[in-house]
N, C-alpha and C positions, 0 to 999 in steps of 0.2 A: 402306817408306822409313825411314831411320835417324832417330831423335830428334835434336833440335838443342839445343845449349847455346850461347847467345850472351852474351858478356860485353861490356858497354860500359864501357871504362876511361878514366881520366884523372884529373888532379889535382883538388883542390877548386876549384869554380868553372869548370871547363872547359866545362860544358854537357852533361854526361852524361845527366842526367834529362830535360832538354829534348829531346835527340835521341832517347833511348830511348822516350819516350812516343809518338813518331810512327813510329819505325823498327820497333819490335818487332811491332806489328800488321801492318805491311806484309810482314814475314817470316813471318807466321802464328803468332807467339808471343804468346799472350794472358796468359801467366803472367809477371809481372815482379816480381822480388824486389829490394826497395829498403830497406836498413837505415835510411836517414834517415826514410822514411815510417813505418816501424814504430816507430822511436823517438819520432816525433811523436805517434803514437797512444797509446803507453805513457805519455808524459810531455809533454802538450801545452804546458805553461808553460815547460818547459826540457828539450827533447829530449836534451841532452847527458847528463842524468842517467841515461838509459836506453840510451845508445849501445852499451855493451858487451853488454847483454842483447839488444838488437836485432840486433847482429852475430851473436851465437850462434844466435838464432832463424832468421836467414837461412841460415846454414850448415846447420842441422838440416833446414830445409825443402828446401834444395837437394839434400841427400843423400837425402831421401825421394823427391823427384822423379826423381833418377837411378835409384834402386832400382826405381821403378815404370816407368821408360822413358818419362817424360813430358818433352816439350820445354819449355824455359823460357829466360828471359833474366834477367840480373842486372847491376847496376852496382857498380863498386868503384873506389877510387883505385889499387888494385893496389900499394899502398905496403908490402906485406908478402907473406908466402907463404901467407896464409890459405887460398886456394883451389887451391893447387898439387896437393895430394893428391886433392882432389875432381875436378879436371880429369883426372887420371890415371885415376881410377875411371870417370869418364864415358867416356873413350876405350876403356877395357877393356870396357865394356858396350855399345859400338857407337855411341856418340853422335858426331855431327858437331860439332866445337868451332869456334866463330867468335869472333874477338876484334876489336872495333873500338875503337881508341884515339883519344881526342880530345885534341889538344895545343893549348896556348896559348903565348904568347911568353915568359913569365917567371913566377917566383914572385910578383913584384910585381903583375902583372896578375891572378893568382889571388887575391891578397889583396883587390884592388879589386873583383873580381867577387863575392866573398863579401860585401863591404860592401853591394853593390847588392842581393844576395839578402836580406840581413837587413833592409834598408829596406823590402823588399816583403813582409816577414813570414816569411821563410825562416829556416832554422836557422843559428846562428852557429858558426863554427869558429875557435878561437884562432889568431891570426896566426902564432905560432911553429909550430903544427901544420901550417898551410898551407905554410909555407916548408920545413919539414923533410920533408914528404911529396913535394914537387915533384920533386926529383932521385931520391929513392928510388923513386917511381912508375915513372919511365922505366927505371931500372936493373932493377927486378923484371920490367917488361914484357919487356925484351930477354933477360934471363937465365932467367926462369922461365915466363912465360906464352906468348909467341909460339912457342917451341919445341914447345908442346903443342897449338897451333892448327892445324886443317886449312885454315882460311881466315882471313886477317887483313887489316886496313886501318888505316892511320894517317892521321888527318885534322887539317888545320890549321884551328883555330877561333879564331884571333886576332881576325879580323873575320868574324862570322857572315854568311851560312851557311857551314858547313864545306866545305872542298875536300879531296879525297884527294890526298896527296902520296907515298904509298907503299902497296904491297900485295904479297901473296905472289905475284901474277902478274907483277910487273915489277921487284921488288927482292929480292935474296937477303937472308937474315937477316944474314950477315956484312957485306954492303954497307950495310944499314940501320944497323948498329952504327957503322960508320965515318962515315957521314953525320951521325949524331947527335953523335959525338965531335968532329967537325970543325965542328959547328954549321952545317952546310950543308943540312940536310934541308928547312928552311923555304924555301930558295931554289929548290927543285926546281919545275919546271913541273907544273901539275895533271896527274893521271893521265888518260889517255884513257878515258872511261867504258865499262864493260862493263855487263852486266845488273845485277849486284850493286851496282856503284858508282852506277848510275842510281837505284836504289831508295834508297840512303842519301842521295844528293844531294837527291832529292825530299823525303825526311823532314826533312832539314836546312833546306830552303827553307821548308816549311810551318811547322816549329817556330819558325824565326826570325821569320816574318811574324806568328805568333800572339803571340810575346813582345813584338815591337815594338808591335803593336796594344794589348796589355795596358798597356805603359808609357805609351802615349799617353792611354789612357782614365784612367789613374791620375795623369796629369800629372807623370810622372817623366821627366826629361831624361837621356838616355844618350849616350855617345860611340859611334862605330862599333865600338869594341872591346868594347862591352857593359859599360862601367863607368859609374859616376855622372858626369854632366857637371857642370862648375862652374856655379853659378847665375849668370844674367846680373846685372850690377851693379845694375840697377834693381830686380829682384826681391829681391835681397839687402838693398838699402836699405829696401824696403817692409817686409820681415819685421822688420828692426831697429826701424823706427818703430812697427810694430804692437805690438812687445814693450814 
């Protein structure tokens, strides 16, 4: 059986890590390369200080796994061409390349998702970086990454759990480009599930349930779009009086 390389892509705050933690084990991929987690380990108080080094370590480890023929998954915003040469090498070595891309509605939603993550103790990303990467991520997905994938799916995660809105089995790459340019991709009906789609749907369902349960236990109110909900007026008044 050919080794597998699975990339979970999407803008900052799209829900990549949340999905990957549930999906990759279901695909039999127990190695998960995550630059954000590595940066947190290198610099717990301010992971941004180690972001560049963490990215380099992920790339080095990925190249090592490809050389040894070991299956693995990784996540990335895909806002640059960092992994293009690596994917080409993986294909040359007989890897099956899978790309699942998680989309949300706008750069503004991405900014609000990151704010929620920070409130929960996650890593901060400057707002200007989130906005800059949003369109670049989609552009590089279409121009550089999907053409190298043996299998791909695009998922609408505006309101979790994610639903598949395009895949290599039902939309050609040129048609996908046109749908995105016309901003009509999100209007598509969900894809009829196949075996692979069903696995990702289940991973997304479980991941969403776990996140919502965590927010409830932490008494964090969120919107259906997984952004911070406005505080009720009574709670806001109480906080003000306590201060």
